[in-house]
C-alpha positions in Angstrom: 41.3 -66.0 -73.9 37.9 -66.1 -72.3 39.4 -67.9 -69.3 42.1 -65.2 -68.9 39.4 -62.5 -69.2 37.3 -64.2 -66.5 40.4 -64.6 -64.3 41.2 -60.9 -64.7 37.7 -59.9 -63.7 37.8 -62.2 -60.6 41.2 -60.8 -59.5 39.9 -57.2 -60.1 36.8 -57.9 -58.1 38.8 -59.3 -55.3 41.1 -56.3 -55.3 38.1 -54.0 -55.1 36.7 -56.0 -52.2 40.0 -55.8 -50.4 40.2 -52.0 -50.9 36.6 -51.6 -49.7 37.2 -53.9 -46.7 40.3 -51.9 -45.7 38.3 -48.6 -46.0 35.5 -50.0 -43.9 38.0 -51.3 -41.2 39.6 -47.9 -41.2 36.4 -46.0 -40.3 36.7 -44.0 -37.1 34.3 -45.3 -34.4 32.2 -43.0 -32.2 34.3 -41.4 -29.4 33.4 -40.5 -25.8 34.9 -37.2 -24.7 36.7 -37.3 -28.1 39.1 -39.8 -26.7 37.6 -43.2 -25.9 36.3 -45.3 -28.8 33.0 -47.2 -28.6 32.5 -50.5 -30.5 32.1 -49.7 -34.2 29.9 -51.5 -36.7 32.8 -53.8 -37.7 33.9 -54.4 -34.1 33.2 -58.2 -34.1 35.2 -58.8 -37.3 38.1 -56.7 -36.1 38.1 -58.4 -32.7 38.4 -61.9 -34.1 41.1 -60.8 -36.6 43.0 -59.1 -33.8 42.7 -62.2 -31.5 43.9 -64.5 -34.3 47.0 -62.4 -35.0 47.8 -61.9 -31.3 47.6 -65.6 -30.6 49.9 -66.4 -33.5 52.4 -63.7 -32.4 52.5 -64.9 -28.8 53.0 -68.5 -29.9 55.9 -67.4 -32.1 57.5 -65.1 -29.6 56.8 -66.9 -26.3 55.1 -70.3 -26.4 57.6 -72.0 -28.6 60.5 -70.5 -26.6 59.1 -71.3 -23.1 62.1 -73.5 -22.2 64.6 -70.7 -22.9 62.5 -67.9 -21.4 61.9 -69.9 -18.3 65.5 -70.9 -17.8 67.3 -69.7 -14.6 69.9 -68.0 -16.8 67.3 -65.9 -18.7 65.4 -65.0 -15.5 68.6 -63.9 -13.8 69.4 -61.7 -16.8 66.1 -59.9 -16.7 65.8 -59.7 -12.9 69.0 -57.8 -12.2 69.5 -54.0 -12.7 69.7 -53.5 -16.5 72.6 -51.8 -18.4 71.2 -48.6 -19.7 71.8 -48.3 -23.5 72.8 -45.2 -25.4 69.2 -44.7 -26.4 68.1 -41.4 -24.8 64.8 -43.0 -23.6 66.5 -46.0 -21.9 65.0 -46.7 -18.5 65.0 -49.3 -15.7 62.3 -49.2 -13.0 61.7 -51.3 -9.8 58.7 -50.6 -7.6 57.0 -52.2 -4.6 53.5 -51.9 -3.3 52.3 -53.7 -0.1 49.6 -53.6 2.6 48.4 -55.7 5.5 45.0 -56.2 7.2 46.0 -53.8 10.0 46.0 -51.1 7.4 49.7 -50.4 6.9 50.6 -49.5 3.4 53.9 -48.9 1.6 54.9 -47.8 -1.9 58.4 -47.4 -3.1 59.5 -46.7 -6.7 62.9 -46.1 -8.2 63.5 -45.3 -11.9 67.1 -45.3 -13.2 67.8 -43.1 -16.2 71.0 -42.3 -18.1 73.7 -40.1 -16.5 72.9 -41.2 -12.9 69.5 -39.6 -12.9 67.2 -41.4 -10.4 63.5 -40.8 -10.0 62.4 -42.0 -6.6 59.4 -41.9 -4.3 58.3 -43.5 -1.0 54.9 -43.4 0.7 54.2 -44.9 4.1 50.6 -45.0 5.4 50.2 -45.7 9.1 46.5 -46.1 10.1 47.0 -44.4 13.5 49.2 -41.6 12.2 48.4 -41.0 8.5 50.6 -40.5 5.5 54.3 -39.9 5.3 56.4 -39.4 2.2 60.0 -38.9 1.0 60.9 -35.3 1.4 61.6 -34.4 -2.3 58.0 -35.1 -3.3 56.1 -34.0 -5.3 59.3 -33.8 -7.4 61.0 -37.2 -7.9 64.4 -36.4 -9.5 67.7 -37.1 -7.7 71.2 -36.8 -9.2 73.3 -39.7 -7.9 76.6 -39.3 -9.6 79.2 -36.5 -10.1 78.9 -34.6 -13.4 76.3 -37.0 -14.9 78.4 -40.2 -14.8 76.4 -43.4 -15.4 75.1 -45.4 -12.4 74.6 -49.1 -12.3 72.5 -49.5 -9.1 69.1 -48.5 -7.7 70.8 -46.2 -5.2 70.6 -42.5 -4.3 68.7 -40.0 -2.2 68.9 -42.3 0.8 67.6 -45.3 -1.1 69.3 -48.5 -1.9 67.2 -51.3 -3.5 69.1 -54.4 -4.6 68.7 -58.1 -5.4 69.7 -60.8 -2.9 68.4 -63.8 -4.8 67.3 -63.8 -8.4 63.5 -63.8 -8.7 63.2 -64.5 -5.0 64.5 -61.9 -2.6 65.0 -58.1 -3.0 66.2 -55.8 -0.2 64.7 -52.3 0.3 66.7 -49.8 2.4 66.0 -46.1 3.0 67.8 -43.9 5.5 66.7 -40.3 5.8 63.6 -38.4 6.7 59.9 -38.7 5.9 57.7 -35.8 5.9 54.2 -35.9 7.4 51.2 -34.7 5.3 48.9 -31.9 6.3 49.0 -28.3 7.6 51.7 -29.0 10.2 54.3 -30.9 8.1 57.1 -32.4 10.1 60.4 -34.1 9.0 60.8 -37.4 10.9 64.1 -39.4 10.9 63.5 -42.9 9.5 65.6 -46.0 9.0 63.8 -48.6 6.8 65.1 -52.1 6.1 62.7 -54.5 4.4 62.9 -57.7 2.3 60.6 -58.7 -0.4 60.3 -62.5 -0.7 58.5 -64.6 -3.3 58.0 -68.2 -2.6 58.3 -69.0 -6.4 59.9 -67.7 -9.5 56.4 -67.5 -11.1 55.6 -64.0 -12.3 53.2 -62.1 -14.5 54.8 -60.8 -17.7 52.6 -58.2 -19.4 53.8 -59.0 -22.9 53.3 -62.7 -22.5 50.4 -63.1 -20.0 48.0 -60.2 -20.4 44.7 -61.5 -21.7 44.6 -61.6 -25.5 40.9 -60.9 -25.4 41.5 -57.6 -23.5 44.1 -56.5 -26.0 42.0 -57.6 -29.0 39.0 -55.6 -27.5 41.2 -52.4 -27.4 42.6 -52.9 -30.9 39.1 -53.7 -32.4 37.8 -50.3 -31.2 40.4 -48.3 -33.1 40.4 -47.2 -36.7 42.7 -49.5 -38.7 44.5 -46.9 -40.8 48.0 -46.9 -42.4 49.6 -45.8 -39.2 48.0 -48.8 -37.5 49.3 -51.3 -40.1 52.8 -49.7 -39.8 52.6 -50.3 -36.0 51.7 -54.0 -36.5 54.6 -54.5 -38.9 57.0 -53.2 -36.1 55.5 -55.2 -33.3 58.5 -57.4 -32.9 60.7 -54.3 -32.4 58.3 -52.9 -29.8 58.2 -56.1 -27.8 62.0 -56.3 -27.7 62.2 -52.7 -26.4 59.7 -53.0 -23.6 59.7 -55.5 -20.7 57.3 -55.3 -17.7 56.6 -58.0 -15.2 55.2 -58.3 -11.7 55.8 -60.8 -8.9 53.7 -61.2 -5.8 55.1 -62.2 -2.4 55.7 -60.9 1.2 57.3 -57.7 2.3 58.6 -57.8 5.9 61.2 -56.1 8.1 61.6 -53.2 10.4 61.3 -49.4 10.3 62.9 -47.2 13.0 60.3 -44.4 13.1 60.6 -41.6 15.6 63.2 -43.6 17.5 60.9 -46.6 17.9 61.0 -50.0 16.1 58.0 -50.7 13.9 57.9 -54.3 12.6 55.9 -54.8 9.3 54.7 -57.9 7.5 52.6 -57.2 4.4 51.4 -58.8 1.2 53.0 -57.1 -1.7 54.4 -57.2 -5.2 57.5 -56.2 -7.0 57.3 -54.5 -10.4 60.3 -54.5 -12.8 60.1 -52.6 -16.1 62.9 -51.7 -18.5 63.6 -50.9 -22.1 63.4 -47.8 -24.3 59.7 -47.6 -25.2 58.3 -45.9 -22.1 57.3 -42.3 -22.8 54.9 -40.7 -20.4 54.4 -37.7 -22.7 52.4 -39.9 -25.0 50.0 -41.3 -22.3 46.7 -39.6 -22.0 45.6 -41.3 -18.7 45.9 -44.4 -16.7 44.3 -45.8 -13.5 45.9 -48.7 -11.6 44.8 -50.6 -8.5 46.9 -53.0 -6.5 44.7 -54.8 -3.9 45.9 -57.2 -1.1 43.1 -59.2 0.5 42.8 -60.7 3.9 42.5 -64.3 2.5 46.0 -64.0 1.1 45.1 -63.3 -2.5 45.9 -60.2 -4.4 44.8 -58.5 -7.6 45.8 -55.8 -10.1 43.3 -53.9 -12.2 44.1 -51.1 -14.6 43.1 -49.2 -17.7 45.6 -47.3 -19.9 44.9 -44.7 -22.5 47.7 -44.1 -25.0 46.0 -43.2 -28.3 49.3 -42.6 -30.1 50.0 -46.3 -29.6 46.5 -47.2 -30.8 45.4 -48.2 -27.3 42.9 -45.5 -26.4 41.5 -47.8 -23.6 43.5 -50.9 -22.8 42.2 -52.8 -19.7 44.9 -54.9 -17.8 45.2 -57.0 -14.7 45.3 -60.3 -13.0 44.3 -62.2 -9.9 47.0 -63.9 -7.8 46.0 -66.8 -5.5 47.6 -67.2 -2.0 49.8 -70.0 -3.6 51.2 -67.6 -6.3 49.1 -68.7 -9.3 48.2 -66.0 -11.7 44.9 -65.7 -13.6 44.7 -62.8 -16.2 41.6 -60.7 -16.3 39.5 -61.4 -19.4 36.9 -58.7 -18.9 36.4 -55.5 -16.9 33.7 -52.8 -16.8 36.1 -50.2 -15.4 36.0 -47.4 -18.0 38.3 -44.3 -17.7 35.5 -41.9 -18.8 33.4 -43.0 -15.8 36.1 -42.4 -13.2 37.9 -39.0 -12.7 37.9 -37.9 -16.3 37.8 -34.2 -15.2 41.2 -34.5 -13.4 40.0 -35.3 -9.9 40.0 -39.0 -8.8 36.8 -40.2 -7.1 36.8 -41.2 -3.4 34.7 -44.3 -4.1 34.8 -46.8 -7.0 32.7 -49.9 -7.6 33.3 -52.1 -10.7 33.3 -55.7 -11.9 36.1 -57.8 -13.4 36.3 -61.4 -14.6 38.9 -64.1 -15.1 38.1 -67.3 -17.0 37.1 -68.9 -13.7 35.4 -66.2 -11.7 33.7 -62.8 -11.5 34.7 -60.2 -8.9 32.8 -57.3 -7.5 35.3 -54.7 -6.3 34.4 -51.9 -3.9 37.0 -49.2 -3.2 37.1 -46.5 -0.4 39.9 -44.0 -0.3 41.5 -43.3 3.1 44.2 -40.8 2.0 46.0 -39.5 -1.1 49.0 -37.5 -2.3 50.3 -36.0 -5.6 53.6 -36.5 -7.3 54.9 -35.4 -10.7 56.7 -37.8 -13.1 58.9 -37.1 -16.1 61.9 -34.8 -16.6 59.6 -31.8 -17.2 56.7 -33.1 -15.1 54.9 -34.4 -18.1 52.4 -36.3 -15.9 50.6 -35.8 -12.6 49.9 -38.9 -10.4 47.4 -39.1 -7.6 48.5 -41.9 -5.3 45.6 -43.1 -3.2 45.7 -45.4 -0.2 42.5 -47.4 0.0 40.5 -50.0 1.8 38.6 -52.5 -0.4 36.1 -55.3 -0.4 36.2 -58.0 -3.1 33.3 -60.4 -3.2 32.8 -59.8 0.5 36.5 -60.3 1.4 38.2 -57.2 3.0 41.5 -55.9 1.9 43.8 -52.9 1.7 45.7 -51.5 -1.2 46.8 -48.7 -3.5 45.4 -46.8 -6.5 47.2 -44.5 -9.0 45.4 -42.0 -11.3 47.7 -40.5 -13.9 46.9 -37.4 -15.9 48.7 -35.2 -18.5 50.4 -32.2 -16.9 51.3 -29.2 -19.0 52.5 -26.8 -16.3 56.2 -28.0 -16.6 58.7 -28.4 -13.8 58.7 -25.2 -11.6 61.7 -22.9 -12.0 62.4 -22.8 -8.2 63.0 -26.6 -8.5 64.9 -26.6 -11.8 67.3 -23.9 -10.6 68.7 -26.4 -8.1 69.6 -28.9 -10.8 73.2 -29.5 -11.8 74.3 -27.2 -14.7 74.9 -30.1 -17.1 71.3 -31.2 -16.6 69.9 -27.7 -17.1 71.8 -27.4 -20.3 70.4 -30.7 -21.6 66.8 -29.7 -20.8 67.2 -26.4 -22.5 68.6 -28.1 -25.6 65.7 -30.6 -25.7 63.1 -27.8 -25.3 64.7 -25.9 -28.3 64.4 -29.1 -30.4 60.8 -29.6 -29.3 59.8 -26.1 -30.4 61.0 -26.9 -33.9 58.6 -29.8 -34.2 54.9 -29.8 -34.9 54.2 -32.1 -32.0 56.0 -32.3 -28.6 58.9 -34.8 -28.8 60.0 -37.4 -26.2 62.1 -36.0 -23.4 65.4 -37.8 -22.7 64.8 -37.9 -19.0 
């Protein structure tokens, strides 16, 4: 009887300790600008717990399935244009960023959505002439099929981007006009034909390869409440619904520009993202740098703020060697609150990042910039910057993106040109959103 009493007291005490521990872990840390959490009093405990869980999850999902995930059959499956599901948020995106030491820079992005909706943008920076862009910008939406039929290619609006060899070669074509930036905007006929080539099938998968330490740091700064634990329980579902990888290589080919041939050869990367868990309306901010150095190496540095996903400040990135080997960043002092928090990106940025092997001092100088709006109702505003950089004394060129929330909506003079079926869908979505306490996710 005494033993049972003692056992009951011990169990009761343990339960109290667990409840107290959960309450303490759920305390809200101090916030900068009411958005970005600092390290709370229990940061270290939460960091090591998060790191342990992340490593176990990654082993179960990726490490023990390396043979399958690295097979040519699996890579061919994820590399081709994806079949869009019936999920209203289904998406498939392919993007390219590239630059060379002469200062030429190119950015192309195409996002396939249901019913033949294509969101596309092209920027070309020529050091002797300035910036040129696809004529629809700052709007990105094209309608590529009749009456909202489904599309199965990255094609429309003069663009055609397609795979020639799985995980090795992609072709980028654009035939149309590019408009010059500035007071005297001019439409210039352009015929672009480029190939992206990677010497290896190696790639950086954000779900698999992003530093566990960076993710654990972001998670450890958050309040661990019931919503957080619910998210952890559904992590397998989230991983299955979101794929994002990048592959570095060389972008080369020819552009017929103003009737003259312009040959380009640049370092670059290809980004492929697809799934159903990509909602811009829930992103507070992000900043993203893609830098291509004169020694043949490249690097990506970013910071994403998505508080609804318990990632108020998630640092991301990697360094890619000239031979195509990837090293994830393990630390960065690039904080969103220090760079452009008021809605205007800075013209100069200096910050430090580290991998397990090396520390990098990055210095950025902006040469030009442009604005585009993304989302079916312009939920976000993106500043695309075209930059020169120095990394540990090595010169380079590259791109930066600063994304902000945008509440102005898509202007009526643009919406009025949309097909009637699309206008009806958007009106229906807005009526649903007005019935909810918080804005819902737009289908497009």
